[in-house]
N, C-alpha and C positions, 0 to 999 in steps of 0.2 A: 504493500499498499504506499502510495507516495507521502511525503511528508512525516515519515517514521523516523529519519535519521536523526531528528532534534532530540529523541530520546537517548539516542547513544552518545550525542554531544552533550547533553546534560549530566549524564553519568560521569563523563570523562572530565568535565568541568568540575563537579563536586568532589570526585576523587582527587583531582590537581589541587583544590583548595585545601582537602583534608591533609594531603601530603605535606601542604605548606603550614600546616599547624594553625589553620583557621578554624578555631575550636567549634563553631555552629556547623561547620561543613561535615564532621564526622555524624552527627545527628541527622543532618539534613540527607546524607547520602543514604544512611540505613533507612530512614523513613520512605525516600524516593525508591529504593529497591524493594522495599515491602508493597509499595503502592503499586509498582509494576508487576509483582507477584500476583496480586488480587486482580488487576485491571487490565494489564497487557502482558500476560504471561509469555506470549511469544517472543517478546522483546527482552525478557528478563536475561537470558543467557548472554546475547550480544553486548547488553548494557553493564552486565557483571564483568564480562572480559574486557570492555573498553575501561571500565574503572580500576581493574585489578592492573592493567597495562600501564594506565596514566598514574596511578598511585605509586606503582614501582619506578617507572621512569622519572617522575618528578623526584622522588628520593635519591636516584642515581645522579640525577642533574644538580642536585643540591649539595649531594656529598662531593662532588668534583667541583664544586664552585668555591675554591680555595686559591690562597695565593701562595707562591714559592720565594716571593721577597721577603725581605726584613728591612725594618725601619732605619732610619739614620742616614749618613752621607754617602751619595754614591755617584759616580759618573757613569751616565748611560748614553745608549744612542735612541734618540726618541724619533718615531715616525709620525708624521701627521696625516692621518687617513682622510681628514677634511680641514677646511680652512678653521683656525681658531675663533673664539668669539671675543671680540674687543670691546669692552664698554668702559669708556673714560680711560682710567690707568689700569684696569685690570685685563689680563688676558687669560682666558680659561679653553681647555681643549680635552678632549679624551685622546690619548695617545698610546701608541704601541711602544712597550719597553721589552725589546726581546719577544717572548711569546705572550707576555700579559700585557693588559691595558692598564693606564694608570691615568689619573685626572691631573693634569697639569695646571697650575696656577701661578701666574707670575704678576707682580705689579711693575708697570712700565715706568721708566724714570724720567723720560724726556719726550716731547712731541715729535721730535726728529725720529727717536727709536720707535715710536708708535707708527709712524708712517711707513718705516722700513720694515717692520714686522708685520704690518698689513699688507704690505706689497710681496713679501718674500715667503710667507708660511703658507704655501699652498699645498693641496694633497699631492703626496708622494715626496714632500721635503723630509729630509733625515738631518738631525742635528745632534752633535756630541754636547751633552749638559752636564754640569755638575749641579746638584741640589740635594734636598733632604726629602726622604720618603716619609710622610706622616699619615696616621690613621684619620679617616674622616670622622667628623663628631656626629654622633647620634642626636636624635631629637632631645632637645634640653627643657622643653614645655610640652604640657599636655596638649594635643591635637595639633602639634606642630609637624611641619614637613621633616621627614627623617632622611637626612641627607646620606647618612652611612647606608640605610636600607635601599634606598635609590640607586646609589652606586653599586650595591652588590648585586641588585637584580640586572644590572648592566655589565656585570663580570669585572667589576673595579673595585679593588680593595685598599687603593692607597691614593692620597694626594702627593703629587710631586711638585716641590716648592723649589725653583731654580734660584741659583745665586745670580745669575745672568743669562741671558740668551745670546750668544755671540754668534752672528749671523755669517761670520767668516768661517765658523765650524760647521755650516749647515750645506748641503748639496742636495740636488733634486735627483732622487733615484726613479727607476724606471717604474711608471705608475702602473698599479693593476687596473682592471676593467672598471671596479667600483670606483677607483680614485678618480678615472677619466670622467666618468659620469658625474662624480661630485663636483669635479672641475667645471664641467658644462653647467650645472645647476648653479654654482657660484657664479659664473660669467653671466648666465641669465639674470640673475638677481640684481647684480651690479648694473647691468644693462637698464633694467628697470630703475634702479636707484638714480642712474644718471640722466634719465629722460622725464621722469615724472617728479613732481613736488613731493616732499616726504610722507605727507599724510595719504595721498593717493598711491604713492609707491609701497608703503606699508601694505595696504589692502591688496593691491595687484600682486605683490610677491607672495602674499599669505595664499591667494586663490589659485595661484599658478604653480608655485614651487613650495607651497606649504611653510614659507620662511617668514617669521613675525617680527624680525629684529628691529625692523623700522616703525613697527606699530607703535602709537603713543599709549603709555601705559594707562591713562584715564579711559581712552577709548577702548582698549582691550579689556578692562576692568568694566566697563559699562555694556559691552558685549556679552560678557559672562554673566554678569548680575542679571540682564534681561534674557537669558536663556537664548540668545543667538550667536554664541560663539561657534555653533555647529556650522555656521555660514562661511566662517574663516577657516574651516578644516576641509581639506581635500578629502571627499568621501564618496559614497555610492553615486550620489547625483552627479558630481563632476566627471566620474568615469564614466557613467553610463552616456552622458551628453558627449563625452569625447569618443567613445567606442563607436556610438550611434553614427556620429559626424563621419569619423573616419571611414567606416564599414560602409555607408552609403556612397561615399566616394569611391572606395576601392573596389566595389563590384562593378563599377562602370569599365573597370580596366582588366580586371581578373575573375576567376570565378569566386563564388562564395566561400568554397571549401578553402582555396588559397588566401582570401581575405582574412578568414577565421585563423588560419594557422600563423599568418604574419601578425595579426593582432595578438594573439597568444604569446608570440616571441616577444612583441613590443612592450606588453604590459609590465613584466618585471623591469624593464628598463625605465618605464614610466614611474614606477614605484620608488626607485633610487632617485630620480629627478625631482620628485615630488616630496620628497624626505623620508620616506619609509616610516612614518607614523603609524600605530596599529590601526587607525579608521582608513588610511592609504591601502595597507596591506590587506585589510578586509575586502576593500572594494576591488582591488586588483586580482585577489585570489578568486574571489568570487566570479568576477568577470571572466577570468581564465576557465573556471569550471563550465560556466554558461556556453563560452566559445567552442569548448571540448566537445560538449554534449551535441552543439549545433553542428559542428564539423562531422560528428558521427551520425547526423540527421536523426539524433534522438531527442529525447524530451526529459526534463528534470524538474520537479518542483522547487518552487524558490526556498522553500525551508530546508529542502535537503542540500542545495547548493550553500546556503547559509551555514548549515549544520557542518558539512564537511570543510568548509573554509575555517570555521572554528577548530575542529580538529587538527587540521594542518597548522595552523598558527600555534596551537599548543604544543605540537611537535617541534615546531620551528623554535619557540620560547615560551616556555610554559609559565615564566615570570609575566608574560604579557598580561595574564589575567588581572593583575593588580593595577594596570594602566586605567585612568579615568576614561581615556578615550576609547579603550577596548571596550570597557564595560557598557559605555552610552551607546557605542555604535552598534554593538550586538543586540542589546536589550531592546532599543528603539527600533532598528529594523526587524527583529523577531515579533514585537508587538504590532507594527504595522502590517506585516505579511500577514498575521493570523487575523487581524481585524480588519484587512481590507474588504471583504465581502460585505461588511456592514456599511463600509463608507461609499461603495460604488452605488448604492441605493440613492444616494443624495445627488439630485441633479445638478444644483447650483455649483458653479465652480469656486464661489466665495464659501458656501456651505462645506463643500468637500476639504477646501484649504483649512477653514477653522477645524473641522474634525479631524484632520490629519494633525494639525498642531496641537489639538486637545489630546489626541490619543498619545503622541510623542511625549508631551509634557507629563502626562500620567505616568507612562512608562518609565521616564527619567526620574521621577519624583523621588523615590526612596535613595537612588544614587546621589542625585543633587544635594539632598538634605545631608546625607552622609558626609560628603566631601567640602560642601560650600554652607551648609547649616541654614539656608534661606532660598526661598524661591519668589520671583517677581510675579505679581498679578498681573503685569503688563504683557507676561513673556506670550500667551497664546495670542493675543491681539496683534502684537508687533510681529509675530512670525507669518501670520497671515498676509500682511503686507510685505515684509521683508524677503520671504522665501521665493515668491514669483520676480519680485525686483531683482534680487541677486541671480537667480536661475536664468532668467530671459534677457536681463539687460546688463547687468554690472559684471557677471563672469564672463559673457560673450566680449563684451567691450573691454574687458581687463586683457583677454587674450590678443585682441585686436591691436591694442597700443602697445603691448609689449612686443609683438611682431612688427608692426608699422606705426612707431610713434609719431603721427602726422599731428601738427600743433592743434588743430580744431578738435580732434578726437581725444588729445589729451586734456584739452580744456574741459570738454564735456564730460570726460570720464573723472576729472577733479571736481568739477562742479557737482556731480552725483554723490561722490564719496563726502564732500563737505557737507551737503545737505543730510545724508544718512548719518553722519557722526554727529550733527547737530541734534537730529532727532534722539540718537542714542544718549548724548548728553542729557537732553531735557528729561528723559524719562528715568535715567539712571542717577543723576545728579540733582538736578533742579526740582524733580518732582518723582522721587522714588515711591514705590509702593510695593513694599517686600514683606513675605511673611517670614519672619525670623524664629525659627521654631528650635533650633540648636541641632547637634548630631544625635540621630536616634540611636537608643541602646539595641541590642540585638533583639529583644522580645518586640521593642518597637517597630525595627525592621520588618520582622515577621507580620505584625499587624497591618503595616502598609502594604506589604506583598498581598496580603489577603484582601484588603479593601481594594486595590487596584484590581485585582482579578475579579472582585465581585462587580466594580464598576463596569468592566469590559462585559460581563455576563448581563447585566442589567441593560447596558447600552444596546447590545445585539437584540434585546427582547423589546427596544423602543422605549425603554424607561432610564434615560440618560441621566434625569435628575435624582433617581434613586440612586444611581451609581457614584454621583459626585457626592450625595448626602454620606454614602458610605467612606469615601475619602476625607470628607470634612470632619466625620466622626473620628478617624484616625489622627487627624490633626489635632483635634481637641483633646484627646487622649494624650498625646505628646504635651500639649501645653500644660495640662493639668497635673502630669505626673511630678512635676518637682514640688508642687504645693501638697501632695499627699507622701512625700518622701520623709521619714522621719530623720534621715541623716543630715549633719551640717558638715562643713568643711572650712578649713583654712589652707590657703595655698600661696606660698611665696613664689611668684614668677621670677624665672631667669630674664631679666632685662638688661644683662650687661651691667655695667658701672651705674647703678640706680636702684631704686626700689620701688616695688609694686606688689602689693598683698590684697589678695582676694578674700572675703569673709562672706560664707552663706550659712544664715540660721536654719535650723531644721523647719521642713514644712515651707521653706523659702519665705520665712516671716520677714526677712529683711535680707538685702545684699549690699554690703560695704565695700569699697574699695579705697585703700589706703596708699595714696600716691600712685603715680601712673608710670614712673621712669621716664626717659627721654633720650633722644638722639642729639649728642653735642653738634652744635652748627659751627663746622670749622671752615675758615676761609681757605679755599684753594683755587688754584689755577682753572680756568675754564675747561681746558682740555682734559683734565682729570675728571670732571663731573660725569656721573653715571646717569643713565636714563632712568633707572629706578633705584634711588639709593636706599640703604636700609633705613626703614623707620621703625622704632619701638612700638609707637601706637598702632599704625597700620598691620604691622608684620607679627607681633607678638600679643599685645594686650586685647585689641579689638576682636581679633579671630578667637582668642580664648573665651571673651565674654558671649561671642556669638554661638560658639561651639555649646557653651554651658546653657544656651537658650536665654540669656539675661538680656531682658528688653527695658529694664529700668533699674536703676542703681538709687537705692534710698539714700545713701550719703556716700558723697565722694570727698574722702577727708586727704587733703593736701596739707603734711605736716609743715611745710615751710616752701619758699618760692624758688629754690634751687632749680636748675634745669634738670638735673637729674632725677628729680623728684616730681615735676608738674610738666616737664617738656611734652608729654604725650596727651596731656588733659584735653586739649583742644580736639584732638582726634576721637577721642572717647567722648566727648561732648556731641560731636557730629554724628556718630555711630549710634548711642545709647540714651534714652532719656535719664537724665539725672535730676533727682528731685531737689537736692540740697548739697551744696558746698560747704564743708567746715574746714577752716584753716587756723593758722597762728595769727596774733595780733599784727605782728609785723608785716606778714604777707597780704593781710587784707586788702589794701589797695590795688596791688598788682592782681590778686585773683579775681577781685571784682570787675576790673577793666577786661581781664580775658573771659569773663563768664557773661559779660554784658550782650553779647551778640546772641548768646543762646537763652537768655531770660530766666537763668537759674539763681534762685536766691544764695546769697554767700553769706556766712555768718563767722565771726571769730570764736575760738573756744578758749579757755583758760583753765588753771587749776580749780578743782572743785566742781566743775561742771560733770553732768553725767546724763544719761539716757538709758532707758531699758526697753526691750523689744524680746518678745519671746520669753520671758523669764530671764533673760540675759542681761546683765548691767555692764555698759562699758563707762568707764570714768577716765577723765582728763586730769593726769596728775602733774602736768607741766605744760607751758610755762604758766607765770604769773600773769594777771590782767595788765595789759599795756606793755608787755615785754616788747623792746625793740632789738633783741639780740639776733643775731643770724641763725648759725648752727643751734647755739644754746637756746634759742627760742622756737625750736622745733616742738610740735605737739607730741607729747608722749601719752599713749593710752594703755590702759590696764583692763583686762576682760577675763573671766572664767569661761572657757569654751571646751566642752568634751571632757569634763572633770580636770582640766589643767589651767593653771593660771598663766595668762599670757602677757608679756610686757613688750609693747612695740615702742622702741627707743628713739624713733627718727633719726636725726643726726646730731643728738646732743653730745657734749664733750665733757671734759673732767669738772668743770665748775657746776654744770647743770646736774651732773651725777651727785655731787656732793650735796646739793640743794635738796634734791629728791629724797635721799636717805636721811637727811637731816629733817625734813618734814614728815616723812613717813617711814620712821625706824623700824616698824614691823613689816615692812613690804617685803614680799616672798614672791618669786615667780618660778614656774616650772619650766617655761619656755622663754627666752630672751631673743627677741630680735635684736641682733647687735647693732649698736648705734654707728653710724657714719662708715658703714662699710669695712668696720675694722680697723679704723683709723687708729694709730698709737696714742692719740690725744683722748680716746674714749675707752670704755670698758676697763676702767680701772680696777686695781686689786681691791680696795676698800668697797667699791661698789658690787663687786661680784660675791665678795665675803658676806655683804649685807643681804643682797637679793637671793643669793644661793639657787641660781637655776640650774636644772639638771640638763638641759639641752640648749644650745645656742645656734641661731641660724644667721649666717652672715649672707647678705645680698650684695654680690661683687662682681665685677666683669672680669673676664679672662684676661690675663697680660695687660691690665691696665697700668697707665703711667704713673699712678700714685704709690704702687706698691703695695695696695691693700689686697687681702688684710696683712697687717702689720706682724712680723714674727713675734713681736713682744707681746701683743693681744693673743695669738694662738698659744703662746708659751703659759700665759695667766690662765686661759681656759682649760688647757691640759693639766696644769698644776692642780685646778679645783676639781678635776675629773669630770668635766662637762663635756658631754656629746656634741660635736661639731658637725653641722652641715653647711656647705658653701655652695652657692648656685653656680659659682664658676667650674665647680668640679662635679657636682651632683646634680646640676640643672634644678628645676622647680622642685620645692619641697612641699608635699601635700600632706594634710591631717584630717582624716576622715573620722567623724565620729557620730556615734548613737547614744544619747544619754550623756553618762558620765565615763564613757570609755571609748577609746578611738585608736586608731593605727596611722602611722606616718609611713609615707613612700617618698622616695627620691626618684627622680626620671633617670638619673644615672648613679645606680647604688656602688 
């Protein structure tokens, strides 16, 4: 029976996930095979065989995904299989060092060197380089991008940090076939960049070559936020249009069979030219399967073609299943193929576009929430407009201007891109309307899957509103889950050289954020500027809050106005509703000025003030009212959370510590957030002897220029037998509690 290969592919996927230690996959695979036993008995044996093969296959692949290199200083021959990525003064590239691949990372020293490296380091270039091999860092914050895991999935285990790249020690080796194709791709991208304005060039390069380096980050974020990012990824639609056009032209000169064979040979070449992303590979492999069947004058069900494509890609690279593009590409395509009979009933083109966009959005919903924590309400409507616009106008025009950059065509294409980007900015920045739900837990993902499946069943029976109600109910369930959760948490985020602490009370009675961290603004030469410089607020704090499903912060507590404590506050205020800001007396004018555009009330707190929420009291024990000290004027808070007494010491120094223990001689704390990142002028021995903490948490940046934490402070803590956690070494430190007991977790134990 046609369309049955999907059962085999599903077994292969679940087995591959189970072998990769995705815990729910074991239970899902067992339940799936049991379901086949009762409802598709004749498919049980092939599904079991596929599951067994891929389980063993992934274990073998994972076992051999190891390094033979060792850390330290080395002189090696590096081969560049592709042009390096140069952003400002940073050069990065996956390169070959003997039989292994390593990730090259180099800081460029001068504009002249930058131009030379850009011109000389092409595919096939080999350089003798001396540098240091260093392990990549794993994720240091919850929900953060795990760079070490990402590189491992690409068979890379080391960062290589060159002392210098001497181009006189480089030569151009005989390029491989792949390197020749990559060179052609790079030449095509540079041709587009040379003839089109930057904004239009970024879109054209993305549509034709799958290259997004010229895309403005704000525009790219907007496309992603609005669920339009698939338009900038080469996928089935692009390949279908390309193959159909070439096939229609070719059969005028050769037989259909010869045209099919030629296209089958050309598609792997096109896959490399288009960047070989998972969506490109899916589209090209599916196209090759369809062409092979047509060549043999046979027929294949689209679901079978999709299923054999998935199996082929699993064999090629089982780690591909963790790629977001792979997940979205296969899930959305599968749903549209299964749901297509319900769509063809609709006669109106607009109606079909709307239903297609809605079906795709429903299919992608669990994946989007897991990876991005929110979905845009505008997505379906904008897809109805943008999909035909891109398919029938922008994509063909991009191909035309790339081939023949005739000025009027370039002007027309640029105007269209300017218009679409304006629309994207309008709905993503000026008038965003997103449902920020957070990352679903495994049980919640199962609820979403059941709700989406129910929605399709209702839809096919003509009861679309009932189906949407099922999905809405799943959303409501996720929204309500924090408010029935008896657990609370305290998380000290790793924001580098700065402070940021998240406190959530049981049943989400309140959410507090103490400081926000901040990225130092360093004056640098223009050529060093990066397209998307790292931002603590945008890249760490806001994603964490979104993943937690936090839509409102009850109190944003800014201990003082140093940039490493409040630098990211504006980004937090833009992303999340803040009900009140509490700060120190000296910082009050600066914080009021910062908060004014967001209409958030600001109040200064001083010694003796307290508030209670959910049976938990927060007390301000420093500074005194009207204090105009800088670090010594920081807010110091005391609270009992999860059976432990916590002292959040801001950036106070010796003088403030003496004042606190003088006024509160009976003050004791189980957990001390160490003041001023472990500066030697804080955390004095008399203070430690008075407070008697059992654990100390130091929020500090790796390799910071201040030498924090001070060896003297570390020695004092050790002499007192205090357990030490440091964000530079341990990443974020989290304390989950229920009632009067809890457990600590470090991101990097």
